[in-house]
C-alpha positions as CSV (number, residue, x, y, z in Angstrom):
1,X,-33.4,-9.1,66.5
2,X,-34.4,-13.0,66.6
3,X,-31.4,-13.9,64.8
4,X,-29.6,-12.2,67.2
5,X,-30.6,-13.5,70.1
6,X,-30.2,-17.2,68.2
7,X,-27.0,-16.2,67.8
8,X,-26.4,-15.4,71.3
9,X,-28.1,-18.6,72.7
10,X,-25.9,-20.5,70.7
11,X,-22.4,-18.8,71.7
12,X,-23.3,-19.6,75.6
13,X,-23.2,-23.4,74.4
14,X,-19.4,-23.7,74.2
15,X,-18.4,-26.2,71.3
16,X,-21.7,-26.9,69.4
17,X,-22.3,-22.8,69.5
18,X,-19.7,-22.6,66.0
19,X,-22.2,-25.5,64.4
20,X,-25.4,-24.2,65.2
21,X,-24.4,-20.9,64.0
22,X,-23.0,-22.1,60.4
23,X,-26.6,-24.2,60.4
24,X,-28.8,-21.0,60.7
25,X,-26.3,-18.9,58.5
26,X,-27.3,-21.8,56.2
27,X,-30.9,-21.7,57.0
28,X,-31.4,-17.9,56.7
29,X,-29.4,-17.7,53.6
30,X,-31.8,-20.2,52.0
31,X,-35.2,-18.9,53.4
32,X,-33.4,-15.5,51.9
33,X,-33.3,-17.0,48.5
34,X,-36.3,-18.4,48.6
35,X,-38.0,-15.3,49.9
36,X,-36.4,-13.5,46.7
37,X,-37.6,-16.1,44.0
38,X,-41.2,-16.7,45.6
39,X,-41.4,-12.2,45.5
40,X,-39.9,-12.4,41.9
41,X,-42.6,-14.9,40.9
42,X,-45.4,-13.1,42.7
43,X,-43.9,-9.5,40.8
44,X,-44.0,-11.6,37.0
45,X,-47.1,-12.9,37.7
46,X,-48.6,-8.8,39.0
47,X,-46.8,-7.5,35.4
48,X,-48.2,-9.6,33.6
49,X,-51.9,-9.2,34.7
50,X,-51.0,-5.2,34.4
51,X,-50.0,-5.6,31.0
52,X,-53.4,-6.5,29.6
53,X,-55.0,-3.0,30.5
54,X,-52.3,-0.9,30.4
55,X,-48.9,-0.4,28.8
56,X,-45.8,-0.6,31.5
57,X,-43.6,2.2,31.4
58,X,-41.4,3.3,34.3
59,X,-44.2,5.3,35.6
60,X,-45.7,1.7,36.6
61,X,-45.5,0.6,39.7
62,X,-45.6,-2.8,39.1
63,X,-42.5,-2.8,37.1
64,X,-40.5,-0.6,39.4
65,X,-40.9,-3.1,42.0
66,X,-39.9,-5.9,39.6
67,X,-36.6,-4.3,38.4
68,X,-35.6,-4.0,42.1
69,X,-36.6,-7.4,42.9
70,X,-34.3,-8.5,39.5
71,X,-31.8,-6.0,40.6
72,X,-31.3,-7.5,44.2
73,X,-31.3,-11.2,43.1
74,X,-28.8,-10.5,40.6
75,X,-26.7,-8.8,43.3
76,X,-27.3,-11.2,45.7
77,X,-24.0,-12.3,47.4
78,X,-21.7,-10.1,44.6
79,X,-18.3,-9.7,44.9
80,X,-17.5,-6.4,45.4
81,X,-13.6,-6.6,45.1
82,X,-11.5,-9.1,42.9
83,X,-10.0,-11.5,45.6
84,X,-6.6,-10.4,43.8
85,X,-7.1,-7.0,44.8
86,X,-9.0,-7.0,47.9
87,X,-6.1,-5.5,49.8
88,X,-7.8,-1.9,48.1
89,X,-10.7,-2.1,50.7
90,X,-8.3,-1.4,53.5
91,X,-7.2,2.2,51.4
92,X,-8.4,5.2,52.9
93,X,-9.7,5.8,49.0
94,X,-13.6,6.6,48.0
95,X,-13.9,3.7,45.8
96,X,-17.5,4.2,45.2
97,X,-18.4,5.4,41.3
98,X,-14.2,5.6,40.7
99,X,-12.3,3.2,38.6
100,X,-9.4,1.4,40.2
101,X,-6.1,1.1,38.5
102,X,-7.4,-2.2,37.4
103,X,-9.8,-1.0,35.3
104,X,-13.1,-1.6,36.9
105,X,-15.4,0.1,39.3
106,X,-15.7,-1.0,43.1
107,X,-17.6,-2.6,44.6
108,X,-19.1,-4.4,41.5
109,X,-22.6,-4.5,40.8
110,X,-24.0,-6.9,38.4
111,X,-23.6,-5.1,35.2
112,X,-20.0,-6.4,35.6
113,X,-21.2,-9.5,35.7
114,X,-23.3,-9.7,33.2
115,X,-21.2,-7.7,30.3
116,X,-18.7,-10.7,30.3
117,X,-21.3,-13.4,30.8
118,X,-23.6,-12.3,27.9
119,X,-21.0,-12.0,25.4
120,X,-22.3,-14.6,23.5
121,X,-25.8,-13.8,22.9
122,X,-26.3,-13.0,19.6
123,X,-27.2,-9.5,18.7
124,X,-26.5,-8.3,22.4
125,X,-26.8,-4.7,24.0
126,X,-23.7,-5.0,25.7
127,X,-22.2,-2.5,23.4
128,X,-25.1,-0.1,23.1
129,X,-25.1,0.2,26.9
130,X,-21.5,0.7,27.5
131,X,-21.5,4.1,24.9
132,X,-24.2,5.5,26.3
133,X,-24.0,8.8,27.4
134,X,-26.0,9.9,30.2
135,X,-25.2,6.4,32.0
136,X,-22.1,6.3,33.9
137,X,-22.5,4.6,36.8
138,X,-22.2,0.7,36.7
139,X,-25.5,0.2,38.5
140,X,-27.0,2.4,35.7
141,X,-26.0,0.7,32.8
142,X,-27.4,-2.6,34.7
143,X,-30.6,-0.7,34.8
144,X,-30.3,0.5,31.6
145,X,-29.9,-3.2,30.5
146,X,-32.7,-4.3,32.2
147,X,-35.0,-1.8,30.4
148,X,-33.5,-2.8,26.9
149,X,-33.6,-6.5,27.7
150,X,-37.1,-6.1,28.4
151,X,-37.9,-4.2,24.9
152,X,-35.7,-6.4,23.1
153,X,-37.8,-9.3,24.8
154,X,-34.5,-11.0,25.3
155,X,-34.3,-10.8,29.2
156,X,-34.9,-14.3,29.6
157,X,-32.3,-15.4,27.0
158,X,-29.9,-13.3,28.8
159,X,-30.0,-14.5,32.0
160,X,-29.8,-17.9,30.7
161,X,-26.6,-17.3,29.2
162,X,-25.4,-15.9,31.5
163,X,-26.4,-18.9,34.1
164,X,-24.7,-21.4,31.3
165,X,-21.0,-19.9,31.8
166,X,-20.7,-21.0,35.4
167,X,-17.0,-20.4,35.4
168,X,-17.7,-16.5,35.3
169,X,-20.4,-16.9,37.2
170,X,-18.5,-18.8,39.9
171,X,-15.8,-15.7,39.4
172,X,-18.3,-12.9,40.4
173,X,-20.2,-14.3,43.1
174,X,-20.1,-16.2,46.8
175,X,-21.0,-19.3,47.7
176,X,-24.8,-19.4,48.3
177,X,-25.6,-16.7,45.9
178,X,-28.8,-17.2,44.3
179,X,-27.4,-17.7,40.6
180,X,-25.3,-20.4,41.9
181,X,-27.9,-22.6,43.5
182,X,-30.9,-24.0,42.0
183,X,-33.4,-21.3,42.3
184,X,-31.1,-19.9,38.9
185,X,-33.1,-22.3,36.9
186,X,-36.6,-21.1,38.5
187,X,-35.1,-17.4,37.6
188,X,-35.1,-18.0,33.9
189,X,-38.0,-20.1,33.3
190,X,-40.5,-17.3,35.2
191,X,-38.9,-14.4,33.3
192,X,-39.8,-16.0,30.0
193,X,-43.5,-15.0,30.4
194,X,-42.4,-11.2,30.0
195,X,-41.7,-11.4,26.6
196,X,-45.2,-11.5,26.1
197,X,-45.4,-7.9,27.1
198,X,-44.5,-5.1,24.8
199,X,-42.3,-2.6,27.4
200,X,-41.8,1.3,26.7
201,X,-39.0,3.1,28.7
202,X,-37.2,6.1,28.8
203,X,-33.3,5.8,29.2
204,X,-32.8,8.9,30.8
205,X,-35.1,8.8,33.5
206,X,-34.8,8.9,37.1
207,X,-35.0,5.2,37.6
208,X,-31.3,4.6,36.0
209,X,-29.7,7.2,39.0
210,X,-27.3,4.8,40.4
211,X,-26.6,6.8,43.3
212,X,-29.3,5.0,45.1
213,X,-30.2,1.3,45.7
214,X,-33.1,-0.2,44.7
215,X,-36.2,-0.8,47.2
216,X,-38.6,-3.5,47.2
217,X,-41.7,-3.4,48.1
218,X,-43.0,-6.1,49.9
219,X,-46.5,-4.5,50.5
220,X,-48.4,-5.6,47.7
221,X,-47.0,-9.5,48.7
222,X,-47.8,-9.7,52.0
223,X,-51.6,-10.7,51.0
224,X,-51.5,-11.6,47.3
225,X,-55.2,-11.2,46.1
226,X,-56.6,-14.4,43.9
227,X,-57.7,-13.4,40.9
228,X,-61.3,-14.9,39.7
229,X,-59.0,-15.8,36.2
230,X,-56.5,-18.2,38.0
231,X,-57.0,-21.5,39.5
232,X,-54.2,-22.0,41.4
233,X,-54.0,-20.4,44.7
234,X,-51.4,-18.6,46.8
235,X,-51.1,-21.3,48.7
236,X,-50.5,-23.7,46.2
237,X,-47.8,-20.9,44.3
238,X,-46.0,-20.8,48.0
239,X,-46.0,-24.9,47.9
240,X,-44.9,-25.0,44.8
241,X,-41.9,-22.7,45.2
242,X,-41.1,-23.7,48.8
243,X,-40.7,-27.6,47.2
244,X,-37.9,-26.3,44.6
245,X,-35.5,-24.7,47.2
246,X,-32.4,-25.9,48.5
247,X,-33.6,-27.0,52.1
248,X,-36.7,-27.7,51.0
249,X,-36.4,-31.7,52.2
250,X,-36.0,-30.5,55.7
251,X,-38.3,-31.0,58.4
252,X,-37.5,-27.2,59.5
253,X,-38.8,-26.1,55.8
254,X,-42.3,-27.7,56.4
255,X,-45.2,-25.0,57.8
256,X,-48.1,-25.4,59.2
257,X,-50.9,-26.3,56.7
258,X,-53.0,-24.2,55.4
259,X,-56.8,-24.1,56.8
260,X,-59.7,-22.8,54.9
261,X,-63.2,-22.5,55.7
262,X,-66.4,-23.8,53.7
263,X,-66.9,-19.9,52.7
264,X,-63.6,-20.2,51.0
265,X,-64.2,-23.6,49.7
266,X,-67.2,-22.4,48.3
267,X,-65.8,-19.3,46.3
268,X,-62.9,-21.3,45.3
269,X,-65.5,-24.0,43.9
270,X,-67.8,-21.0,42.5
271,X,-64.9,-19.7,40.9
272,X,-63.9,-23.1,39.3
273,X,-67.0,-23.2,38.1
274,X,-66.9,-19.9,36.4
275,X,-64.0,-20.7,34.8
276,X,-64.9,-23.9,33.4
277,X,-68.3,-22.4,31.9
278,X,-66.3,-19.8,30.4
279,X,-63.7,-22.4,29.0
280,X,-66.7,-24.3,27.7
281,X,-68.3,-21.1,25.5
282,X,-64.9,-20.2,24.4
283,X,-64.6,-24.1,23.2
284,X,-67.7,-23.6,21.4
285,X,-66.9,-20.7,20.0
286,X,-63.7,-22.0,18.8
287,X,-65.5,-25.2,17.4
288,X,-67.8,-23.0,15.5
289,X,-64.8,-20.8,14.7
290,X,-63.0,-23.8,12.9
291,X,-66.0,-25.3,11.5
292,X,-66.3,-21.8,9.4
293,X,-63.0,-21.5,8.4
294,X,-62.9,-25.1,7.1
295,X,-65.9,-24.5,5.2
296,X,-64.2,-21.3,3.8
297,X,-60.9,-23.3,3.0
298,X,-62.7,-26.0,1.1
299,X,-64.7,-23.5,-0.8
300,X,-61.1,-21.3,-1.8
301,X,-59.5,-24.9,-2.6
302,X,-62.6,-25.8,-5.0
303,X,-62.3,-22.2,-6.4
304,X,-58.9,-22.3,-6.7
305,X,-59.0,-25.6,-8.8
306,X,-61.8,-23.8,-10.7
307,X,-58.8,-21.5,-12.1
308,X,-56.1,-23.2,-12.3
309,X,-59.1,-25.0,-15.2
310,X,-59.6,-21.9,-16.9
311,X,-55.8,-20.9,-16.7
312,X,-54.8,-24.6,-18.6
313,X,-57.6,-24.0,-20.8
314,X,-57.0,-20.7,-21.4
315,X,-53.1,-21.5,-22.1
316,X,-54.2,-24.3,-24.6
317,X,-56.8,-21.8,-26.5
318,X,-53.5,-19.5,-27.0
319,X,-51.2,-22.1,-27.9
320,X,-53.8,-23.4,-30.3
321,X,-54.2,-19.7,-31.5
322,X,-50.4,-19.1,-32.3
323,X,-49.9,-22.1,-34.0
324,X,-52.7,-21.1,-36.3
325,X,-51.4,-17.5,-36.6
326,X,-48.4,-19.1,-37.7
327,X,-49.6,-21.6,-40.1
328,X,-50.9,-17.9,-41.6
329,X,-48.5,-16.2,-41.9
330,X,-45.9,-18.7,-43.5
331,X,-49.0,-19.1,-46.4
332,X,-49.0,-15.3,-46.7
333,X,-45.1,-15.1,-46.8
334,X,-45.6,-18.0,-50.0
335,X,-48.4,-15.9,-51.7
336,X,-46.5,-12.9,-51.5
337,X,-43.0,-14.4,-52.8
338,X,-45.4,-16.0,-55.7
339,X,-47.1,-12.6,-56.9
340,X,-43.5,-11.3,-56.6
341,X,-42.8,-14.0,-59.5
342,X,-45.7,-13.4,-61.4
343,X,-45.1,-9.7,-61.5
344,X,-41.6,-9.7,-62.5
345,X,-42.6,-12.4,-65.6
346,X,-45.7,-9.6,-66.6
347,X,-42.8,-7.2,-66.9
348,X,-40.4,-9.0,-68.6
349,X,-43.4,-10.2,-71.1
350,X,-44.7,-6.3,-71.6
351,X,-41.1,-5.0,-72.4
352,X,-40.3,-7.7,-75.1
353,X,-43.9,-7.1,-76.4
354,X,-43.4,-3.6,-76.8
355,X,-39.6,-3.8,-78.3
356,X,-41.7,-6.1,-81.0
357,X,-44.1,-3.6,-81.5
358,X,-42.4,-0.4,-82.0
359,X,-40.3,0.2,-85.4
360,X,-36.5,0.3,-86.0
361,X,-34.4,3.3,-86.4
362,X,-33.5,2.4,-90.1
363,X,-37.0,2.0,-90.3
364,X,-38.1,5.5,-89.3
365,X,-35.4,6.8,-91.8
366,X,-37.0,5.3,-95.1
367,X,-40.2,6.5,-94.2
368,X,-39.1,10.0,-93.1
369,X,-37.5,10.1,-96.9
370,X,-40.5,9.0,-98.4
371,X,-42.7,11.5,-97.3
372,X,-40.2,14.6,-98.1
373,X,-40.4,13.2,-101.4
374,X,-43.8,12.8,-101.6
375,X,-44.5,16.2,-100.1
376,X,-42.2,17.9,-103.1
377,X,-43.8,16.4,-105.6
378,X,-47.2,17.8,-104.6
379,X,-45.9,20.7,-104.2
380,X,-44.1,21.0,-107.8
381,X,-47.7,20.4,-109.2
382,X,-49.4,22.9,-107.9
C-alpha cells in the first residue's frame, strides 16, 4: 500500500515522475534482494543450530523454510519465456506444465538454469534428477536437486559453478536478479556451512510437489533469538548484511541507530564472560590433552626405536645362523663324498682279496680226481 501511494504521488509531479518511479523501483528491488539474503543467512544459521540436536529431514520446519527461501532466491527475476519465443505468451494455450515446440517447459523454473549451468560440476547429479520417475515437473526437479545436493554436501559448489557461468546466468535472468548482483557471492559463501550437516531426505515426499509454490515463513526471523553460544548480535548481523548491499552507500539505506538499555548490555557482557570462561576451560583441557598426546607420542617413538633395533639384531643373528648352516652343509657334503670314495675302494680291495684266495677251476678238477683215486684204492683193500 505504501509503494502504491508513493507511485501515485510520483505520477502527479509531471515531468519528474518517471525518474522518481525508477529510483523507487530500484530501491524496492535492492531492499527485496537484501531481505532475501538476510533471511537466507538467518535460515542457514538456524538450520546449523538445529542440526546439533536432531537429524535434518523433510519433516524439519527449519529445512522447509530454507528450501523455500533458496527457491525464492533462485527464482528471483527469472525469465519465464525466452526472448525468441515471447510471442507464445499471447497464445490461448495452457503453458503451465506442458512442453512447447522448443523443448522446455514454460514458464521456466530455476531448474532449467541449474541443469545448464551446473553441467561442469564433476560427478554431478543432473542426469539422475532428469531420470527420476516420480518427478515430472521442472519445479519438482529443482526441489529434488536441492535435497540431493545437500545430501552430497555439494550445494555450495553447484551454486558457485553456476554463478561463474555469467553468460548462461544472463541468458536466464533479467536485470536486477539476485544471482546477477553482488549478493550472489554472499549466497555461495553462506551455503558452504551446510556441508557440515548430514541431511536425510525422501525424494518421494510431498515437498517435491511442483504444483504449489514455496511459501516462506518469516515468523522465526521477525525477532531473532540470540543464543548464548553466539557472541555476535542480530544487530551486527543486520549491519554486516546491510553494508554489502548494492545501495549500501546511499544515505537512504542507513536505518536508525540500535538502542540497547543497561540490562541488555549487562546480559551481553555476562554471555561474553561465560563464553570466555568456557573457552579458557576448553583451552586448558586441550593443552592437557596435547601434553598427554605428546607424551604418548614420545613413548611410541622410543618403543619404535627399540623394536627396530630388535628387528635389526634378529636379522643379523638369522644371517649368521644361515651362513653357519650353509658351511655345515658344505662340510657334510665333502664328508659324504669322501665316504663314498672310501667305500668304493674298500669294495674293490675285498673283491681282489677273495679272488686271490679262491682256487682256480683246474685245481678243483685235479683235486677231485685225486680224491676219487684214493677212495677207490681204499675200497679195493678192504
